[in-house]
C-alpha positions as CSV (number, residue, x, y, z in Angstrom):
1,M,69.7,-42.6,-73.2
2,K,69.5,-39.6,-75.6
3,T,67.1,-37.1,-74.6
4,I,63.1,-37.5,-75.2
5,K,63.2,-34.4,-77.8
6,S,64.5,-36.9,-80.1
7,V,61.7,-39.2,-80.1
8,F,59.3,-36.4,-81.5
9,K,60.3,-35.1,-84.5
10,I,57.8,-32.8,-86.4
11,G,58.6,-33.4,-90.2
12,N,56.7,-34.4,-93.4
13,G,55.0,-37.6,-93.8
14,P,54.8,-40.2,-95.0
15,S,57.8,-41.8,-93.3
16,S,60.0,-41.1,-90.9
17,S,62.9,-43.5,-92.0
18,H,62.0,-43.1,-95.8
19,T,61.5,-39.5,-96.0
20,V,62.5,-37.5,-92.9
21,G,65.9,-39.4,-92.0
22,P,66.9,-39.3,-96.0
23,Y,66.1,-35.4,-95.9
24,N,68.0,-35.2,-93.1
25,A,70.6,-37.3,-94.3
26,A,70.7,-35.3,-97.8
27,K,71.0,-32.0,-95.6
28,I,74.2,-33.2,-93.7
29,F,75.8,-34.6,-96.8
30,K,75.4,-31.5,-99.4
31,S,76.6,-29.4,-96.6
32,R,80.0,-31.4,-96.6
33,Y,80.5,-30.9,-100.6
34,P,79.5,-26.9,-101.4
35,E,81.5,-27.4,-104.4
36,A,80.1,-30.3,-106.0
37,N,78.2,-29.9,-109.2
38,S,75.8,-33.0,-108.6
39,F,74.5,-35.6,-106.4
40,R,74.5,-39.5,-106.9
41,V,72.1,-41.4,-104.1
42,T,71.8,-45.1,-104.1
43,L,69.1,-46.5,-102.2
44,F,69.2,-49.9,-100.5
45,G,67.1,-52.7,-98.7
46,S,63.5,-51.3,-97.5
47,L,64.2,-47.7,-98.6
48,A,64.9,-49.5,-102.5
49,C,62.0,-51.7,-101.9
50,T,59.2,-49.1,-101.3
51,G,60.9,-45.6,-100.8
52,E,59.1,-44.7,-104.3
53,G,55.4,-45.3,-102.8
54,H,57.3,-43.4,-99.1
55,G,58.3,-40.5,-101.1
56,T,62.0,-41.0,-100.4
57,K,63.2,-39.4,-103.7
58,K,60.8,-36.6,-103.4
59,A,62.2,-35.9,-100.0
60,I,66.4,-36.2,-101.2
61,K,65.8,-34.0,-104.1
62,A,63.9,-31.7,-102.1
63,V,67.4,-30.8,-100.5
64,M,69.6,-31.8,-103.9
65,P,67.3,-31.2,-107.0
66,N,70.3,-32.3,-109.3
67,A,71.0,-35.6,-107.3
68,D,70.5,-38.7,-109.3
69,V,68.6,-41.5,-107.2
70,V,69.1,-44.7,-108.0
71,F,66.7,-47.7,-106.7
72,D,69.3,-51.0,-106.1
73,R,67.1,-53.8,-105.1
74,E,69.6,-56.2,-105.7
75,E,72.1,-56.0,-102.8
76,K,71.4,-58.2,-99.4
77,D,74.7,-57.8,-97.7
78,L,73.3,-54.6,-95.5
79,P,74.7,-53.1,-92.7
80,H,71.2,-52.1,-92.1
81,P,68.0,-52.2,-93.9
82,N,67.7,-48.9,-94.7
83,T,71.2,-48.1,-96.2
84,M,71.9,-44.8,-98.5
85,L,75.4,-44.3,-100.4
86,F,75.6,-40.3,-100.9
87,E,78.2,-39.6,-103.4
88,A,79.2,-35.9,-104.6
89,I,80.1,-35.4,-108.1
90,K,82.0,-32.3,-109.4
91,D,83.1,-31.9,-113.1
92,G,81.8,-35.9,-113.6
93,A,83.9,-37.0,-111.1
94,A,83.3,-38.4,-107.5
95,I,84.8,-36.3,-104.8
96,G,83.5,-38.2,-101.8
97,S,81.2,-40.6,-100.8
98,C,79.4,-41.6,-97.4
99,H,76.8,-44.6,-95.9
100,I,74.1,-43.1,-94.2
101,Y,71.4,-45.4,-92.1
102,S,68.0,-44.4,-91.5
103,I,67.7,-45.8,-88.1
104,G,64.0,-45.2,-87.4
105,G,61.8,-42.3,-86.4
106,G,63.6,-40.0,-88.8
107,S,67.2,-40.3,-87.1
108,I,69.9,-41.3,-88.9
109,R,73.3,-43.1,-88.2
110,I,76.8,-41.7,-90.3
111,E,79.4,-44.0,-91.3
112,G,82.4,-43.6,-89.4
113,V,80.8,-41.2,-86.6
114,E,80.7,-42.4,-83.1
115,S,77.8,-40.1,-82.1
116,D,75.2,-37.2,-83.6
117,D,73.6,-34.3,-82.3
118,E,71.1,-36.0,-80.5
119,K,72.6,-35.8,-77.0
120,E,73.1,-38.6,-74.4
121,I,71.5,-37.6,-70.9
122,Y,70.2,-40.1,-69.5
123,P,73.0,-42.6,-67.2
124,Q,70.0,-45.5,-67.2
125,R,68.9,-47.5,-70.3
126,Y,66.7,-49.9,-68.9
127,F,63.3,-49.4,-67.3
128,S,63.9,-51.6,-64.3
129,E,66.8,-48.9,-63.4
130,I,64.6,-46.2,-63.8
131,S,61.9,-48.1,-61.4
132,D,64.3,-48.9,-58.7
133,I,65.1,-45.1,-58.7
134,C,61.7,-44.3,-58.7
135,H,61.0,-46.5,-55.8
136,A,63.8,-45.4,-53.7
137,E,63.6,-41.9,-53.7
138,G,60.1,-41.8,-53.8
139,M,59.8,-39.8,-57.2
140,T,57.2,-40.0,-60.1
141,L,58.6,-40.5,-63.6
142,T,57.3,-37.0,-64.8
143,E,59.9,-36.3,-61.4
144,F,62.4,-38.7,-62.8
145,I,62.5,-36.9,-66.3
146,S,62.6,-33.6,-65.1
147,R,65.8,-34.5,-63.3
148,Y,67.6,-35.2,-66.5
149,E,65.9,-33.3,-69.1
150,G,65.6,-29.9,-67.4
151,P,63.2,-27.2,-68.2
152,S,64.1,-27.0,-72.0
153,L,62.1,-30.2,-72.4
154,R,58.7,-28.3,-71.3
155,D,58.8,-25.8,-74.3
156,Y,59.7,-28.9,-76.8
157,L,56.7,-30.6,-75.8
158,K,54.5,-27.6,-76.1
159,T,55.5,-27.1,-79.7
160,V,55.0,-31.3,-80.1
161,W,51.7,-31.0,-78.6
162,E,50.4,-28.0,-81.0
163,A,51.8,-30.2,-83.8
164,M,49.8,-32.7,-82.9
165,K,46.4,-31.2,-82.3
166,D,47.1,-29.1,-85.5
167,S,47.7,-32.7,-87.3
168,I,44.0,-34.1,-86.1
169,R,42.3,-30.5,-86.7
170,R,43.3,-30.6,-90.6
171,G,42.6,-34.3,-90.8
172,L,39.0,-33.5,-89.3
173,S,38.5,-31.0,-92.1
174,S,39.5,-32.9,-94.9
175,D,38.3,-35.2,-97.5
176,G,39.0,-36.8,-101.0
177,I,41.3,-39.4,-102.4
178,L,45.0,-40.0,-100.9
179,P,47.9,-39.5,-103.5
180,G,49.6,-42.7,-105.0
181,G,47.3,-45.1,-106.8
182,L,45.3,-46.8,-104.4
183,E,42.7,-44.8,-104.4
184,V,41.7,-44.6,-100.4
185,A,39.5,-42.0,-99.7
186,K,40.2,-40.0,-96.5
187,K,37.9,-41.4,-93.3
188,A,38.3,-39.2,-90.8
189,K,36.0,-36.4,-91.1
190,L,33.3,-39.2,-91.8
191,L,34.2,-41.2,-89.0
192,Y,34.1,-38.0,-86.9
193,E,30.8,-36.9,-87.9
194,K,28.9,-39.7,-88.5
195,R,27.0,-40.5,-85.2
196,C,25.1,-43.7,-84.6
197,Y,21.5,-43.9,-83.4
198,N,21.3,-44.2,-79.5
199,E,25.0,-44.3,-79.5
200,S,26.5,-45.3,-76.4
201,A,29.4,-43.3,-74.6
202,D,31.7,-46.2,-75.1
203,V,30.7,-46.2,-78.8
204,A,31.3,-42.5,-78.8
205,M,34.4,-42.5,-77.3
206,N,35.9,-45.3,-79.8
207,R,34.5,-43.5,-82.9
208,V,36.2,-39.9,-81.7
209,I,39.5,-41.3,-81.1
210,A,39.6,-43.4,-84.2
211,A,38.9,-40.5,-85.9
212,Y,41.5,-38.6,-84.2
213,A,44.1,-41.7,-85.3
214,Y,42.8,-41.3,-88.7
215,A,42.9,-37.7,-89.1
216,V,46.6,-37.6,-87.8
217,S,47.3,-40.8,-90.2
218,E,45.6,-39.4,-93.4
219,E,47.8,-36.4,-92.9
220,N,50.9,-38.4,-92.7
221,A,50.2,-40.1,-95.7
222,D,49.2,-37.1,-97.6
223,E,52.7,-35.8,-96.8
224,H,51.9,-33.3,-94.4
225,I,53.1,-32.1,-91.0
226,V,53.0,-35.0,-88.2
227,V,54.9,-35.7,-85.0
228,T,56.9,-38.9,-85.0
229,A,55.5,-40.6,-81.9
230,P,58.0,-42.8,-82.6
231,T,57.4,-42.8,-86.1
232,C,55.3,-41.4,-88.9
233,G,53.5,-44.6,-89.8
234,S,52.5,-44.7,-86.3
235,C,51.8,-41.0,-85.6
236,G,48.1,-41.6,-85.0
237,V,47.9,-43.4,-81.7
238,L,49.7,-41.4,-79.2
239,P,47.8,-37.9,-80.8
240,S,44.6,-39.5,-80.6
241,V,43.9,-40.7,-77.0
242,M,46.0,-37.4,-75.6
243,Y,43.4,-34.9,-77.6
244,Y,40.6,-37.0,-76.4
245,M,41.8,-37.2,-72.9
246,H,42.1,-32.6,-73.1
247,R,39.1,-31.9,-75.5
248,D,36.9,-34.4,-74.8
249,R,37.3,-35.5,-70.9
250,G,39.0,-32.1,-70.1
251,F,42.4,-32.9,-68.4
252,P,44.2,-29.8,-68.3
253,E,47.3,-29.4,-71.0
254,N,49.9,-29.1,-68.2
255,E,49.1,-32.8,-67.5
256,I,48.8,-33.7,-70.8
257,L,52.4,-32.2,-71.6
258,D,53.8,-34.6,-68.4
259,A,51.9,-37.7,-70.1
260,L,53.5,-36.8,-73.3
261,A,57.2,-37.1,-71.4
262,V,56.1,-40.5,-70.2
263,A,55.2,-41.5,-73.6
264,G,58.9,-39.9,-74.7
265,L,60.4,-41.9,-71.8
266,T,58.9,-45.2,-73.0
267,G,59.7,-44.9,-76.9
268,N,63.6,-43.8,-75.7
269,I,63.9,-47.0,-74.0
270,I,62.3,-49.4,-76.7
271,R,64.8,-47.6,-79.4
272,T,67.5,-47.7,-77.0
273,N,67.4,-51.3,-76.5
274,A,65.5,-52.7,-79.4
275,S,64.1,-50.6,-82.4
276,I,61.4,-48.3,-83.6
277,S,62.1,-49.2,-87.6
278,G,59.6,-51.2,-89.3
279,A,62.9,-52.1,-91.8
280,E,64.4,-53.5,-89.0
281,C,61.7,-55.3,-87.2
282,G,58.1,-54.9,-88.9
283,C,55.3,-53.1,-87.7
284,Q,55.6,-54.2,-84.1
285,A,58.3,-51.5,-83.7
286,E,56.3,-48.6,-85.1
287,I,52.8,-49.7,-84.2
288,G,53.7,-51.7,-80.9
289,S,56.0,-48.8,-79.7
290,A,53.4,-46.1,-80.3
291,C,51.0,-48.2,-78.5
292,S,53.4,-49.2,-75.6
293,M,53.6,-45.1,-75.4
294,T,50.2,-44.2,-75.5
295,A,49.3,-46.7,-72.6
296,A,51.9,-45.6,-70.8
297,A,51.0,-42.1,-71.6
298,L,47.6,-42.7,-70.6
299,A,48.5,-44.5,-67.1
300,A,50.7,-41.5,-66.2
301,L,47.7,-39.1,-67.2
302,Y,45.4,-41.1,-64.8
303,G,47.8,-41.1,-62.0
304,L,48.5,-44.4,-61.7
305,N,52.1,-45.4,-60.2
306,T,55.1,-46.6,-61.7
307,D,54.8,-50.3,-61.7
308,Q,51.0,-49.6,-63.3
309,I,52.5,-47.6,-66.0
310,E,55.1,-50.2,-66.7
311,Y,52.6,-52.9,-66.8
312,A,50.6,-51.3,-69.0
313,A,53.2,-50.5,-71.5
314,E,54.1,-54.1,-71.2
315,I,50.8,-55.4,-72.2
316,A,50.4,-53.2,-75.2
317,M,53.6,-54.3,-76.5
318,E,53.4,-57.9,-75.7
319,H,49.8,-57.9,-77.7
320,N,51.6,-56.5,-80.8
321,L,54.7,-59.1,-80.9
322,G,55.2,-60.1,-84.8
323,L,52.7,-57.6,-86.0
324,T,54.5,-57.7,-89.7
325,C,55.0,-54.3,-91.9
326,D,53.8,-55.2,-95.4
327,P,52.5,-51.9,-96.7
328,V,50.4,-52.5,-99.9
329,G,52.0,-50.5,-102.6
330,G,54.6,-49.3,-100.5
331,L,52.5,-46.7,-99.3
332,V,51.7,-45.9,-95.7
333,Q,48.0,-46.4,-96.3
334,I,46.8,-50.0,-95.7
335,P,47.0,-51.4,-93.3
336,C,48.8,-48.5,-91.6
337,I,46.0,-45.9,-91.2
338,E,43.5,-48.2,-89.7
339,R,46.1,-50.1,-87.4
340,N,46.6,-46.4,-85.9
341,A,43.0,-46.3,-84.9
342,V,42.8,-50.1,-83.4
343,A,46.4,-49.7,-81.5
344,A,44.7,-46.3,-80.1
345,M,41.9,-48.6,-78.4
346,R,44.2,-51.4,-77.5
347,A,46.0,-48.7,-75.5
348,I,43.1,-48.0,-73.3
349,S,42.6,-51.6,-72.9
350,S,46.0,-51.9,-71.5
351,V,45.9,-49.5,-69.0
352,N,42.4,-50.7,-67.6
353,L,43.9,-54.3,-67.1
354,S,47.3,-52.4,-65.6
355,R,44.9,-50.7,-63.2
356,F,43.8,-53.6,-61.5
357,L,46.3,-56.3,-62.3
358,Y,49.6,-55.0,-62.0
359,T,50.3,-57.4,-58.9
360,T,50.2,-59.9,-60.6
361,R,52.1,-59.7,-63.5
362,K,55.3,-61.8,-64.9
363,I,56.6,-60.0,-67.5
364,S,58.6,-56.9,-67.0
365,F,58.8,-54.3,-69.7
366,D,62.4,-54.8,-70.3
367,E,61.6,-58.6,-71.2
368,V,58.8,-57.5,-73.8
369,V,61.3,-55.3,-75.4
370,A,64.1,-57.7,-76.0
371,T,61.3,-60.1,-77.4
372,M,60.2,-57.8,-79.6
373,Y,63.5,-57.1,-80.7
374,Q,64.2,-60.6,-80.9
375,T,61.2,-61.6,-82.8
376,G,61.9,-58.5,-85.4
377,K,65.4,-60.0,-86.4
378,D,63.8,-63.4,-86.9
379,M,60.8,-62.1,-89.4
380,N,61.2,-63.2,-92.3
381,E,62.8,-60.0,-94.5
382,K,59.5,-59.8,-96.9
383,Y,57.5,-58.9,-94.0
384,R,59.9,-55.9,-92.9
385,E,58.5,-53.2,-94.8
386,T,59.8,-54.4,-98.2
387,S,56.0,-54.9,-99.9
388,H,57.2,-58.4,-101.1
389,G,54.7,-60.3,-98.6
390,G,51.5,-60.3,-96.6
391,L,48.9,-57.7,-97.6
392,A,51.2,-56.2,-100.2
393,Q,51.3,-59.3,-102.3
394,I,47.6,-60.7,-101.2
395,Y,46.1,-57.6,-102.5
396,Y,47.5,-57.3,-106.3
397,S,47.1,-61.4,-106.6
398,N,43.6,-61.1,-106.0
């Protein structure tokens, strides 16, 4: 597996696969052809179907101002749902071309290139392998991660954590209407400030965590800086719960960083053995993965053992199986923003169940990850980030 650093990327929303990935792809391709006068970029699959709402053209033209960006919605025989064809042009003639695939979470795969700059550092790829080592050597998941990542991970996670906190603070202080034409109002500030009469502790907790999740997700929808966790579309789940545990429950930041590492390891296992791309496997790959990462992080923060952490992550993913990705208007707003808040609550519930019932579990984390991947492959294309079905169609038909 690759370094955990590759799970957490800091960049502009609203979509890691539709903005961060294409932006990075454009930078790499442009650097290969400094003599080019212009460029042509053809987008296929999900990028073509929802790229306008997701800001793909804007991301590419931020690097290549003179690029001609073409949306090809007809081609179906694609090696990946997020396929891009980059062409360099000089004096009216093409001087080079390359297919680049945006594979989720801001990561890209370049045609003909066996590896990328995301370093492989873990010989293991399954949770069962990691768990066996932890049990045999009496180590925690945090200690296991430190063995392979070294001290540099800590500094990187500090940067990630600061970016997460910043996105929450900005979101909580912002109001108005999100761009894109749906006229969706920002709700984080209202949710955070509007207390119910005689509000119970549980209601207050749920409201505050939801406000934090809305804050990050609205910052993402507004194309501001967020952290992929593991994607931009699911960026509000993990920060909301961790920020609540730190700010409202008093957990120190060094323990939050350890929890983020466990979350990163969980996301790493998912993307290695399945997918974190909504275009490839539906929203179960994005929100489901974020929910699973958050459950694992919270379980680790509570000091639960490796088996309890695994079960929390498994429960969180299992009950997101089949979740479709059908964004209204091709925007990362409906149902995406609200879905981040709901997933945060589900992650907490998953930890509460795992604490007491982990000895009774029948399904392993590896099994539910494999199931998610197969479910995504079986899912109809119109429910995999194309806006051709589900809410995206029903909304406008009514």
